DSSP file (Angstrom, degrees, kcal/mol; ACC not computed):
  #  RESIDUE AA STRUCTURE BP1 BP2  ACC     N-H-->O    O-->H-N    N-H-->O    O-->H-N    TCO  KAPPA ALPHA  PHI   PSI    X-CA   Y-CA   Z-CA
    1    1 A M              0   0    0      0, 0.0     2,-0.3     0, 0.0     0, 0.0   0.000 360.0 360.0 360.0 136.5  131.1   93.2  132.9
    2    2 A T        -     0   0    0      1,-0.1     2,-0.3     0, 0.0     0, 0.0  -0.607 360.0-123.1 -83.6 137.5  131.4   89.8  131.4
    3    3 A K        -     0   0    0     -2,-0.3     2,-0.3     1,-0.0    68,-0.1  -0.643  17.8-131.4 -82.7 130.9  134.8   88.1  131.6
    4    4 A Q        -     0   0    0     -2,-0.3     2,-0.6    68,-0.1    68,-0.2  -0.674  16.9-140.9 -75.7 134.3  136.5   87.0  128.5
    5    5 A H  E     -a   72   0A   0     66,-2.7    68,-2.9    -2,-0.3     2,-0.6  -0.892   9.5-143.7-100.1 112.6  137.8   83.3  128.6
    6    6 A Q  E     +a   73   0A   0     -2,-0.6   101,-0.4    66,-0.2     2,-0.3  -0.680  34.7 163.3 -77.1 116.6  141.2   83.0  126.9
    7    7 A L  E     -a   74   0A   0     66,-2.2    68,-3.3    -2,-0.6     2,-0.1  -0.982  36.2-129.4-137.6 146.0  141.2   79.5  125.2
    8    8 A T     >  -     0   0    0     -2,-0.3     4,-2.3    66,-0.2     5,-0.2  -0.473  41.0-103.6 -79.8 165.3  143.2   77.7  122.5
    9    9 A E  H  > S+     0   0    0     66,-0.4     4,-2.2     1,-0.2     5,-0.1   0.905 124.6  48.0 -55.3 -42.5  141.2   76.1  119.7
   10   10 A S  H  > S+     0   0    0      1,-0.2     4,-2.1     2,-0.2    -1,-0.2   0.844 109.5  52.7 -71.5 -31.6  141.8   72.6  121.3
   11   11 A G  H  > S+     0   0    0      2,-0.2     4,-1.9     1,-0.2    -1,-0.2   0.874 110.6  48.5 -70.3 -35.5  140.8   73.9  124.8
   12   12 A L  H  X S+     0   0    0     -4,-2.3     4,-2.3     2,-0.2    -2,-0.2   0.910 110.4  51.3 -65.9 -43.6  137.5   75.3  123.2
   13   13 A E  H  X S+     0   0    0     -4,-2.2     4,-2.5    -5,-0.2    -2,-0.2   0.917 108.5  51.3 -57.2 -46.3  136.9   71.9  121.5
   14   14 A E  H  X S+     0   0    0     -4,-2.1     4,-2.4     1,-0.2    -1,-0.2   0.908 110.2  49.3 -59.5 -44.0  137.4   70.1  124.8
   15   15 A I  H  X S+     0   0    0     -4,-1.9     4,-2.1     2,-0.2    -1,-0.2   0.879 110.0  51.4 -64.3 -37.5  134.8   72.4  126.5
   16   16 A R  H  X S+     0   0    0     -4,-2.3     4,-2.1     2,-0.2    -2,-0.2   0.911 109.1  50.5 -65.5 -39.6  132.4   71.8  123.6
   17   17 A Q  H  X S+     0   0    0     -4,-2.5     4,-2.2     1,-0.2    -2,-0.2   0.904 108.5  51.9 -62.9 -42.2  132.8   68.1  124.0
   18   18 A E  H  X S+     0   0    0     -4,-2.4     4,-2.3     1,-0.2    -1,-0.2   0.921 107.8  52.9 -59.2 -45.3  132.1   68.4  127.7
   19   19 A L  H  X S+     0   0    0     -4,-2.1     4,-2.4     1,-0.2    -1,-0.2   0.896 109.2  48.7 -58.8 -43.7  128.9   70.3  127.0
   20   20 A E  H  X S+     0   0    0     -4,-2.1     4,-1.9     2,-0.2    -1,-0.2   0.898 111.3  49.5 -63.8 -39.9  127.7   67.6  124.7
   21   21 A E  H  X S+     0   0    0     -4,-2.2     4,-2.4     1,-0.2    -2,-0.2   0.903 111.4  49.2 -62.0 -41.9  128.4   64.9  127.2
   22   22 A L  H  X S+     0   0    0     -4,-2.3     4,-2.2     2,-0.2    -2,-0.2   0.898 108.7  53.0 -68.0 -42.2  126.6   66.8  129.9
   23   23 A K  H  X S+     0   0    0     -4,-2.4     4,-0.8     1,-0.2    -1,-0.2   0.885 111.1  47.0 -64.1 -35.7  123.6   67.4  127.7
   24   24 A Q  H >X S+     0   0    0     -4,-1.9     4,-1.1     1,-0.2     3,-0.8   0.927 110.8  51.6 -67.7 -41.7  123.4   63.6  127.0
   25   25 A R  H 3X S+     0   0    0     -4,-2.4     4,-2.5     1,-0.2     5,-0.2   0.818  96.1  71.7 -66.0 -30.8  123.8   62.9  130.7
   26   26 A R  H 3X S+     0   0    0     -4,-2.2     4,-1.8     1,-0.2    -1,-0.2   0.876  97.6  48.5 -49.7 -43.9  120.9   65.3  131.4
   27   27 A G  H <X S+     0   0    0     -4,-0.8     4,-2.2    -3,-0.8    -1,-0.2   0.884 109.4  51.6 -67.3 -37.6  118.4   62.8  130.0
   28   28 A D  H  X S+     0   0    0     -4,-1.1     4,-1.9     1,-0.2    -2,-0.2   0.885 110.8  49.0 -65.2 -37.0  119.8   59.9  132.0
   29   29 A V  H  X S+     0   0    0     -4,-2.5     4,-2.2     2,-0.2    -1,-0.2   0.907 108.1  53.6 -71.4 -37.5  119.5   62.0  135.2
   30   30 A A  H  X S+     0   0    0     -4,-1.8     4,-2.2    -5,-0.2    -2,-0.2   0.900 109.1  49.7 -62.6 -43.0  115.9   62.9  134.3
   31   31 A E  H  X S+     0   0    0     -4,-2.2     4,-2.5     2,-0.2    -1,-0.2   0.904 108.6  51.6 -64.6 -38.8  115.1   59.2  133.9
   32   32 A R  H  X S+     0   0    0     -4,-1.9     4,-2.5     1,-0.2    -2,-0.2   0.908 110.7  49.3 -61.3 -41.4  116.7   58.4  137.3
   33   33 A L  H  X S+     0   0    0     -4,-2.2     4,-2.6     2,-0.2     5,-0.2   0.910 111.0  49.1 -66.2 -41.8  114.6   61.2  138.9
   34   34 A K  H  X S+     0   0    0     -4,-2.2     4,-1.9     2,-0.2    -2,-0.2   0.935 112.8  47.7 -61.5 -47.0  111.4   59.8  137.2
   35   35 A T  H  X S+     0   0    0     -4,-2.5     4,-0.5     1,-0.2    -2,-0.2   0.913 113.0  48.9 -62.5 -45.1  112.2   56.2  138.4
   36   36 A A  H >< S+     0   0    0     -4,-2.5     3,-1.0     1,-0.2     4,-0.3   0.890 109.0  52.1 -61.5 -42.2  112.9   57.5  142.0
   37   37 A K  H >< S+     0   0    0     -4,-2.6     3,-1.7     1,-0.3    -1,-0.2   0.882 103.8  57.9 -67.4 -35.9  109.7   59.4  142.2
   38   38 A A  H 3< S+     0   0    0     -4,-1.9    -1,-0.3     1,-0.2    -2,-0.2   0.701  90.9  72.6 -66.2 -14.6  107.8   56.3  141.1
   39   39 A E  T << S-     0   0    0     -3,-1.0     2,-0.5    -4,-0.5    -1,-0.2   0.637 102.7-131.3 -73.6 -13.0  109.1   54.5  144.1
   40   40 A G  S <  S+     0   0    0     -3,-1.7    -1,-0.2    -4,-0.3     5,-0.1  -0.868  73.0  59.8 109.6-132.9  106.9   56.6  146.4
   41   41 A D        -     0   0    0     -2,-0.5     3,-0.4     1,-0.2    -2,-0.0  -0.091  51.9-173.2 -44.1 115.0  108.0   58.5  149.6
   42   42 A L    >   +     0   0    0      1,-0.2     3,-1.2     2,-0.1    -1,-0.2   0.621  68.2  81.1 -88.0 -14.1  110.7   60.9  148.6
   43   43 A S  T 3  S+     0   0    0      1,-0.3    -1,-0.2     5,-0.0    -2,-0.1   0.704 108.6  24.2 -69.4 -18.7  111.6   62.0  152.1
   44   44 A E  T 3  S+     0   0    0     -3,-0.4     2,-0.9     5,-0.0    -1,-0.3  -0.060  90.0 123.3-130.6  30.5  113.8   59.0  152.7
   45   45 A N    <>  -     0   0    0     -3,-1.2     4,-2.3     1,-0.2     5,-0.2  -0.802  35.1-176.4-101.9  99.6  114.7   58.1  149.1
   46   46 A A  H  > S+     0   0    0     -2,-0.9     4,-2.2     1,-0.2     5,-0.2   0.799  84.0  55.4 -62.9 -31.6  118.4   58.1  148.7
   47   47 A D  H  > S+     0   0    0      2,-0.2     4,-2.2     1,-0.2    -1,-0.2   0.895 109.5  48.0 -69.2 -41.1  118.2   57.4  144.9
   48   48 A Y  H  > S+     0   0    0      2,-0.2     4,-2.8     1,-0.2     5,-0.2   0.969 112.5  48.2 -61.3 -54.1  116.0   60.5  144.5
   49   49 A D  H  X S+     0   0    0     -4,-2.3     4,-2.1     1,-0.2    -2,-0.2   0.877 113.2  47.6 -58.6 -41.9  118.3   62.7  146.6
   50   50 A A  H  X S+     0   0    0     -4,-2.2     4,-2.3     2,-0.2    -1,-0.2   0.895 113.6  47.5 -66.8 -39.9  121.4   61.5  144.6
   51   51 A A  H  X S+     0   0    0     -4,-2.2     4,-2.3     2,-0.2    -2,-0.2   0.884 112.0  49.9 -70.8 -36.1  119.7   62.0  141.2
   52   52 A L  H  X S+     0   0    0     -4,-2.8     4,-2.0     2,-0.2    -2,-0.2   0.878 111.3  48.7 -70.0 -36.1  118.5   65.5  142.3
   53   53 A E  H  X S+     0   0    0     -4,-2.1     4,-2.3    -5,-0.2    -2,-0.2   0.931 111.9  49.5 -65.2 -42.7  122.0   66.5  143.4
   54   54 A E  H  X S+     0   0    0     -4,-2.3     4,-2.9     1,-0.2    -2,-0.2   0.900 109.1  52.7 -61.8 -41.1  123.5   65.2  140.2
   55   55 A Q  H  X S+     0   0    0     -4,-2.3     4,-2.7     1,-0.2     5,-0.3   0.916 107.9  51.3 -60.5 -43.4  120.8   67.2  138.2
   56   56 A E  H  X S+     0   0    0     -4,-2.0     4,-2.2     2,-0.2    -1,-0.2   0.919 111.8  46.5 -60.6 -44.8  121.8   70.3  140.0
   57   57 A Y  H  X S+     0   0    0     -4,-2.3     4,-2.9     2,-0.2     5,-0.2   0.962 114.0  47.8 -65.2 -49.9  125.5   69.7  139.2
   58   58 A V  H  X S+     0   0    0     -4,-2.9     4,-2.6     1,-0.2    -2,-0.2   0.923 113.9  45.5 -53.6 -51.6  124.7   69.0  135.5
   59   59 A E  H  X S+     0   0    0     -4,-2.7     4,-2.6     1,-0.2    -1,-0.2   0.913 114.1  49.4 -65.3 -42.3  122.5   71.9  134.9
   60   60 A G  H  X S+     0   0    0     -4,-2.2     4,-2.2    -5,-0.3    -2,-0.2   0.930 113.6  46.0 -59.7 -45.7  125.0   74.3  136.8
   61   61 A R  H  X S+     0   0    0     -4,-2.9     4,-2.9     2,-0.2    -2,-0.2   0.889 110.3  53.9 -67.8 -40.1  127.9   73.0  134.7
   62   62 A I  H  X S+     0   0    0     -4,-2.6     4,-2.6    -5,-0.2     5,-0.2   0.966 111.0  46.3 -56.8 -55.0  125.9   73.3  131.5
   63   63 A N  H  X S+     0   0    0     -4,-2.6     4,-1.8     1,-0.2    -2,-0.2   0.891 112.7  50.4 -51.9 -44.8  125.2   76.9  132.3
   64   64 A E  H  X S+     0   0    0     -4,-2.2     4,-2.1     2,-0.2    -2,-0.2   0.936 112.2  46.5 -63.3 -46.7  128.8   77.6  133.2
   65   65 A I  H  X S+     0   0    0     -4,-2.9     4,-2.9     1,-0.2    -2,-0.2   0.883 108.7  54.3 -62.5 -42.7  130.1   76.1  130.0
   66   66 A E  H  X S+     0   0    0     -4,-2.6     4,-2.2     1,-0.2    -1,-0.2   0.866 109.1  50.0 -59.3 -37.9  127.5   77.9  127.8
   67   67 A D  H  X S+     0   0    0     -4,-1.8     4,-2.1    -5,-0.2    -2,-0.2   0.891 110.0  50.2 -68.2 -42.2  128.8   81.1  129.4
   68   68 A I  H  < S+     0   0    0     -4,-2.1   -63,-0.3     2,-0.2    -2,-0.2   0.934 112.3  45.8 -61.6 -46.9  132.4   80.2  128.6
   69   69 A I  H >< S+     0   0    0     -4,-2.9     3,-1.4     1,-0.2    -2,-0.2   0.935 112.1  52.7 -62.9 -44.9  131.7   79.4  125.0
   70   70 A L  H 3< S+     0   0    0     -4,-2.2    -1,-0.2     1,-0.3    -2,-0.2   0.870 119.6  33.9 -55.0 -40.9  129.7   82.6  124.6
   71   71 A N  T 3< S+     0   0    0     -4,-2.1   -66,-2.7    -5,-0.1    -1,-0.3   0.013  89.1 135.4-109.4  28.6  132.5   84.7  126.0
   72   72 A A  E <   -a    5   0A   0     -3,-1.4     2,-0.5   -68,-0.2   -66,-0.2  -0.550  35.3-164.5 -77.8 139.6  135.5   82.7  124.6
   73   73 A S  E     -a    6   0A   0    -68,-2.9   -66,-2.2    -2,-0.2     2,-0.3  -0.988  21.3-130.4-122.1 118.9  138.4   84.5  123.0
   74   74 A I  E     -a    7   0A   0     -2,-0.5     2,-0.6   -68,-0.2   -66,-0.2  -0.484  11.6-131.0 -73.4 131.3  140.6   82.3  121.0
   75   75 A I        -     0   0    0    -68,-3.3   -66,-0.4    -2,-0.3     2,-0.1  -0.721  28.0-149.2 -75.9 116.0  144.4   82.4  121.6
   76   76 A N        -     0   0    0     -2,-0.6     3,-0.1     1,-0.2    -1,-0.0  -0.408  35.2 -75.9 -80.0 164.5  145.9   82.8  118.3
   77   77 A A        -     0   0    0      1,-0.1    -1,-0.2    -2,-0.1    10,-0.1  -0.420  64.2 -99.6 -58.9 133.4  149.3   81.4  117.5
   78   78 A P        -     0   0    0      0, 0.0    -1,-0.1     0, 0.0     9,-0.1  -0.337  26.3-151.8 -59.8 134.5  151.8   83.8  119.1
   79   79 A Q  S    S+     0   0    0     -3,-0.1     2,-0.4    -2,-0.0    -2,-0.1   0.754  76.3  60.6 -76.7 -27.4  153.2   86.3  116.6
   80   80 A K        +     0   0    0      3,-0.2     5,-0.2     1,-0.1    72,-0.0  -0.839  47.6 179.7-107.4 140.5  156.4   86.7  118.4
   81   81 A K  S    S+     0   0    0     -2,-0.4    70,-0.2     3,-0.1    -1,-0.1   0.361  84.0  60.8-112.7  -1.0  159.0   84.2  119.3
   82   82 A D  S    S+     0   0    0      1,-0.2    49,-0.6    48,-0.1     2,-0.4   0.567 105.4  44.3-102.0 -14.2  161.3   86.6  121.0
   83   83 A V  B    S-B  130   0B   0     47,-0.2     2,-0.3    68,-0.0    47,-0.2  -0.993  88.0-114.7-130.6 137.8  158.9   87.7  123.8
   84   84 A V        +     0   0    0     45,-2.7    44,-3.4    42,-0.4     2,-0.3  -0.584  46.3 155.2 -80.0 131.3  156.7   85.5  125.8
   85   85 A E    >   -     0   0    0     -2,-0.3     3,-2.5    -5,-0.2    18,-0.3  -0.893  53.7 -55.5-141.7 171.4  153.0   86.0  125.3
   86   86 A L  T 3  S+     0   0    0     -2,-0.3    18,-0.2     1,-0.3     3,-0.1  -0.260 124.2  25.8 -52.7 128.2  149.9   83.8  125.7
   87   87 A G  T 3  S+     0   0    0     16,-3.1    -1,-0.3     1,-0.4     2,-0.1   0.152  90.8 125.3 105.2 -17.0  150.2   80.6  123.7
   88   88 A N    <   -     0   0    0     -3,-2.5    15,-2.6    15,-0.1     2,-0.5  -0.422  56.0-136.3 -74.8 148.6  154.1   80.5  123.7
   89   89 A T  E     -C  102   0C   0     13,-0.2    63,-2.9    -2,-0.1     2,-0.4  -0.921  27.8-164.4-104.8 131.5  155.9   77.4  124.9
   90   90 A V  E     -CD 101 151C   0     11,-3.7    11,-2.7    -2,-0.5     2,-0.5  -0.946  16.7-147.9-126.4 138.0  158.9   78.4  127.1
   91   91 A E  E     -CD 100 150C   0     59,-2.7    58,-2.6    -2,-0.4    59,-1.2  -0.889  20.8-170.4-102.6 133.5  161.9   76.6  128.4
   92   92 A L  E     -CD  99 148C   0      7,-3.1     7,-3.0    -2,-0.5     2,-0.5  -0.931  14.3-149.3-122.9 144.0  163.2   77.6  131.8
   93   93 A K  E     +CD  98 147C   0     54,-2.4    54,-2.4    -2,-0.4     2,-0.4  -0.958  20.5 171.5-113.4 131.2  166.4   76.7  133.6
   94   94 A D  E >  S-C   97   0C   0      3,-3.0     3,-2.2    -2,-0.5    52,-0.1  -0.943  71.8 -22.5-143.0 116.0  166.3   76.6  137.4
   95   95 A D  T 3  S-     0   0    0     -2,-0.4     3,-0.1    50,-0.3    51,-0.1   0.841 126.9 -50.8  52.3  38.9  169.2   75.2  139.4
   96   96 A G  T 3  S+     0   0    0      1,-0.3     2,-0.3     0, 0.0    -1,-0.3   0.363 116.4 111.8  82.9  -5.5  170.4   73.3  136.5
   97   97 A E  E <   -C   94   0C   0     -3,-2.2    -3,-3.0     2,-0.0     2,-0.5  -0.779  58.9-140.6 -99.3 146.7  167.1   71.6  135.7
   98   98 A T  E     -C   93   0C   0     -2,-0.3     2,-0.3    -5,-0.2    -5,-0.2  -0.911  17.8-174.1-109.9 132.9  165.1   72.5  132.6
   99   99 A Y  E     -C   92   0C   0     -7,-3.0    -7,-3.1    -2,-0.5     2,-0.5  -0.927  10.8-152.3-123.2 147.2  161.4   72.9  132.6
  100  100 A T  E     +C   91   0C   0     -2,-0.3     2,-0.4    -9,-0.2    -9,-0.2  -0.978  18.2 174.9-125.2 128.2  159.0   73.5  129.7
  101  101 A Y  E     -C   90   0C   0    -11,-2.7   -11,-3.7    -2,-0.5     2,-0.5  -0.971  23.4-147.3-132.9 144.2  155.7   75.3  130.0
  102  102 A T  E     -Ce  89 115C   0     12,-3.4    14,-2.8    -2,-0.4     2,-0.7  -0.959  24.5-133.7-107.9 129.7  153.0   76.4  127.6
  103  103 A V  E     + e   0 116C   0    -15,-2.6   -16,-3.1    -2,-0.5     2,-0.2  -0.760  40.0 159.2 -86.6 114.2  151.3   79.6  128.7
  104  104 A V  E     - e   0 117C   0     12,-2.7    14,-1.6    -2,-0.7   -97,-0.1  -0.712  44.1 -75.5-129.9 174.8  147.5   79.3  128.4
  105  105 A G    >>  -     0   0    0     -2,-0.2     3,-1.0    12,-0.2     4,-0.6  -0.230  51.2-103.1 -66.9 164.6  144.4   80.9  129.7
  106  106 A S  G >4 S+     0   0    0      1,-0.2     3,-0.9     2,-0.2    11,-0.1   0.825 118.2  60.0 -57.3 -37.6  143.2   80.0  133.3
  107  107 A L  G 34 S+     0   0    0   -101,-0.4    -1,-0.2     1,-0.3  -100,-0.1   0.790 108.9  43.9 -71.6 -27.1  140.5   77.6  132.1
  108  108 A E  G <4 S+     0   0    0     -3,-1.0    -1,-0.3  -102,-0.3    -2,-0.2   0.516  81.2 135.1 -94.7  -4.8  143.1   75.4  130.4
  109  109 A S    <<  +     0   0    0     -3,-0.9     7,-0.2    -4,-0.6    -6,-0.1  -0.150  16.3 157.4 -51.6 130.0  145.6   75.4  133.1
  110  110 A D  B > > -F  115   0C   0      5,-2.3     3,-2.2     1,-0.1     5,-1.9  -0.525  16.6-174.7-156.3  78.3  147.1   71.9  133.8
  111  111 A P  G > 5S+     0   0    0      0, 0.0     3,-1.2     0, 0.0     5,-0.1   0.772  84.9  58.4 -50.9 -32.6  150.5   72.2  135.5
  112  112 A V  G 3 5S+     0   0    0      1,-0.3    -2,-0.0     2,-0.1     0, 0.0   0.826 109.2  44.9 -68.3 -30.4  151.1   68.5  135.4
  113  113 A A  G < 5S-     0   0    0     -3,-2.2    -1,-0.3     2,-0.2     3,-0.1   0.312 124.3-105.1 -94.0   6.6  150.7   68.6  131.6
  114  114 A G  T < 5S+     0   0    0     -3,-1.2   -12,-3.4    -4,-0.4     2,-0.6   0.675  79.8 131.9  79.2  17.1  153.0   71.7  131.5
  115  115 A K  E   < -eF 102 110C   0     -5,-1.9    -5,-2.3   -14,-0.2     2,-0.4  -0.912  34.2-175.1-104.4 115.8  150.1   74.1  130.8
  116  116 A I  E     -e  103   0C   0    -14,-2.8   -12,-2.7    -2,-0.6     2,-0.1  -0.918  23.7-118.1-115.8 139.9  150.4   77.1  133.1
  117  117 A S  E >   -e  104   0C   0     -2,-0.4     3,-1.3   -14,-0.2     6,-0.4  -0.387  15.8-129.3 -71.3 147.3  147.9   80.0  133.4
  118  118 A E  T 3  S+     0   0    0    -14,-1.6     9,-0.1     1,-0.2    -1,-0.1   0.688 112.0  58.3 -66.4 -15.3  149.0   83.5  132.6
  119  119 A E  T 3  S+     0   0    0      4,-0.1    -1,-0.2     5,-0.1   -14,-0.1   0.559  87.3  93.3 -90.3 -11.1  147.5   84.3  136.0
  120  120 A S  S <> S-     0   0    0     -3,-1.3     4,-3.3     1,-0.1     5,-0.3  -0.360  92.7-103.9 -79.4 164.9  149.8   81.9  137.9
  121  121 A P  H  > S+     0   0    0      0, 0.0     4,-1.4     0, 0.0    17,-0.3   0.871 122.9  45.2 -58.0 -36.9  153.0   83.1  139.5
  122  122 A I  H  > S+     0   0    0      2,-0.2     4,-2.2     1,-0.1     5,-0.2   0.939 113.8  48.9 -70.2 -46.1  155.1   81.5  136.8
  123  123 A G  H  > S+     0   0    0     -6,-0.4     4,-2.2     1,-0.2    -5,-0.2   0.946 111.1  50.3 -57.1 -49.4  152.8   82.8  134.0
  124  124 A R  H  < S+     0   0    0     -4,-3.3    -1,-0.2     1,-0.2    -2,-0.2   0.874 112.1  48.1 -58.2 -36.3  152.9   86.4  135.4
  125  125 A A  H  < S+     0   0    0     -4,-1.4    -1,-0.2    -5,-0.3    -2,-0.2   0.869 114.3  47.1 -72.2 -35.7  156.7   86.3  135.6
  126  126 A L  H >< S+     0   0    0     -4,-2.2     3,-2.4    -5,-0.1   -42,-0.4   0.820  82.1 101.5 -78.6 -30.5  157.0   84.9  132.1
  127  127 A I  T 3< S+     0   0    0     -4,-2.2   -42,-0.2     1,-0.3     3,-0.1  -0.353  98.3  10.6 -55.6 121.3  154.7   87.3  130.2
  128  128 A G  T 3  S+     0   0    0    -44,-3.4    -1,-0.3     1,-0.3   -43,-0.1   0.295  97.4 132.7  90.7 -10.3  156.9   89.8  128.4
  129  129 A A    <   -     0   0    0     -3,-2.4   -45,-2.7   -45,-0.1    -1,-0.3  -0.387  42.6-146.9 -75.4 157.5  160.2   88.0  129.1
  130  130 A K  B >   -B   83   0B   0    -47,-0.2     3,-2.4    -3,-0.1    18,-0.3  -0.807  33.5 -77.2-119.6 158.3  162.8   87.4  126.4
  131  131 A T  T 3  S+     0   0    0    -49,-0.6    18,-0.2    -2,-0.3     3,-0.1  -0.342 121.4  24.1 -55.5 130.0  165.2   84.6  125.8
  132  132 A G  T 3  S+     0   0    0     16,-3.6    -1,-0.3     1,-0.4    17,-0.1   0.161  92.8 130.1  97.5 -17.8  168.1   85.0  128.1
  133  133 A D    <   -     0   0    0     -3,-2.4    15,-2.9    15,-0.1     2,-0.5  -0.367  54.4-136.4 -69.4 149.8  166.1   87.0  130.7
  134  134 A T  E     -G  147   0C   0     13,-0.2     2,-0.3    -3,-0.1    13,-0.2  -0.944  24.7-162.6-102.9 124.1  166.2   86.0  134.3
  135  135 A V  E     -G  146   0C   0     11,-3.3    11,-2.4    -2,-0.5     2,-0.5  -0.813  13.7-136.2-110.8 153.7  162.8   86.1  135.8
  136  136 A T  E     -G  145   0C   0     -2,-0.3     2,-0.5     9,-0.2     9,-0.2  -0.903  20.0-164.2-106.7 124.5  161.8   86.2  139.5
  137  137 A I  E     -G  144   0C   0      7,-3.0     7,-2.5    -2,-0.5     2,-0.6  -0.944  15.5-135.0-115.1 130.9  158.9   83.8  140.4
  138  138 A Q  E     +G  143   0C   0     -2,-0.5     5,-0.2   -17,-0.3   -13,-0.1  -0.728  33.3 171.9 -81.5 121.5  157.1   84.2  143.6
  139  139 A T  E >   -G  142   0C   0      3,-1.7     3,-2.0    -2,-0.6    -2,-0.0  -0.843  48.9-104.3-123.1 166.0  156.5   80.8  145.3
  140  140 A P  T 3  S+     0   0    0      0, 0.0     3,-0.1     0, 0.0    -1,-0.1   0.819 124.0  50.1 -56.1 -30.5  155.2   79.9  148.7
  141  141 A G  T 3  S-     0   0    0      1,-0.3     2,-0.2    -3,-0.0    -3,-0.0   0.416 126.6 -87.9 -90.1   5.0  158.8   79.1  149.7
  142  142 A G  E <   - G   0 139C   0     -3,-2.0    -3,-1.7     2,-0.0    -1,-0.3  -0.732  67.9 -26.3 122.5-172.4  160.1   82.5  148.5
  143  143 A E  E     - G   0 138C   0     -2,-0.2     2,-0.4    -5,-0.2    -5,-0.2  -0.554  51.3-162.9 -81.0 142.7  161.4   84.0  145.3
  144  144 A R  E     - G   0 137C   0     -7,-2.5    -7,-3.0    -2,-0.2     2,-0.5  -0.981  10.4-143.3-121.5 140.4  163.1   81.7  142.6
  145  145 A E  E     + G   0 136C   0     -2,-0.4     2,-0.3    -9,-0.2   -50,-0.3  -0.901  24.6 177.5-101.9 124.8  165.3   83.0  139.8
  146  146 A C  E     - G   0 135C   0    -11,-2.4   -11,-3.3    -2,-0.5     2,-0.5  -0.945  23.7-130.6-129.6 148.0  164.9   81.2  136.5
  147  147 A E  E     -DG  93 134C   0    -54,-2.4   -54,-2.4    -2,-0.3     2,-0.7  -0.874  14.8-133.8 -99.1 127.4  166.5   81.8  133.2
  148  148 A V  E     +D   92   0C   0    -15,-2.9   -16,-3.6    -2,-0.5   -56,-0.2  -0.705  33.2 168.6 -75.8 112.4  164.4   81.9  129.9
  149  149 A T  E     +     0   0C   0    -58,-2.6     2,-0.3    -2,-0.7   -57,-0.2   0.678  59.2  10.9-102.9 -17.8  166.4   79.7  127.6
  150  150 A K  E     -D   91   0C   0    -59,-1.2   -59,-2.7   -20,-0.1     2,-0.4  -0.971  52.9-165.1-160.4 141.0  164.0   79.2  124.7
  151  151 A I  E      D   90   0C   0     -2,-0.3   -61,-0.2   -70,-0.2   -20,-0.1  -0.998 360.0 360.0-128.8 129.2  160.7   80.6  123.5
  152  152 A S              0   0    0    -63,-2.9   -62,-0.2    -2,-0.4    -1,-0.1   0.334 360.0 360.0-141.7 360.0  158.6   78.8  120.8
C-alpha cells in the first residue's frame, strides 16, 4: 500500500521547486560524468567517482520526490478552532514558558521553525486536544505536562 504524504500547499510547492532544481542539476552532473570519462582511466578518477555518486543521489531524490508528489494529500485549512487537528497552530504553556507550534505532516516537520509533525511526541499529544486541556508529552527526559492555551 502506498503511503499518503500530508502536505500544506506551501510544502508541496517547496517539494516541486526542489524537483525542478534537481532536474536542472541532472544535466550538470551528466556533463561532469562525460568530462571525467574523457580523461581516460576511470579506476583512479576521483572526479568520475564524485560525479557518479552525485548522479546516484540526484536520481534517487528525483524518484523520491516524484513519489511524494504523486501521493500527496493537501492539508486543508483546519475547519475547527476548538480542537487541534493537522494544520492548526497551537500555543502551549509549559513551566511558565509559552511555545507556539504548527502541526504539519512529517515531510514538512521543522521544529526550529515551529513546525512539528503529527507523528512526533508533541504532535501526537496535541491532536484532538482542546483549549484549556492539559496534555502529557512523552520526552526522553520523562513526561511533561503542558496546557493548550490557544488554537488557531
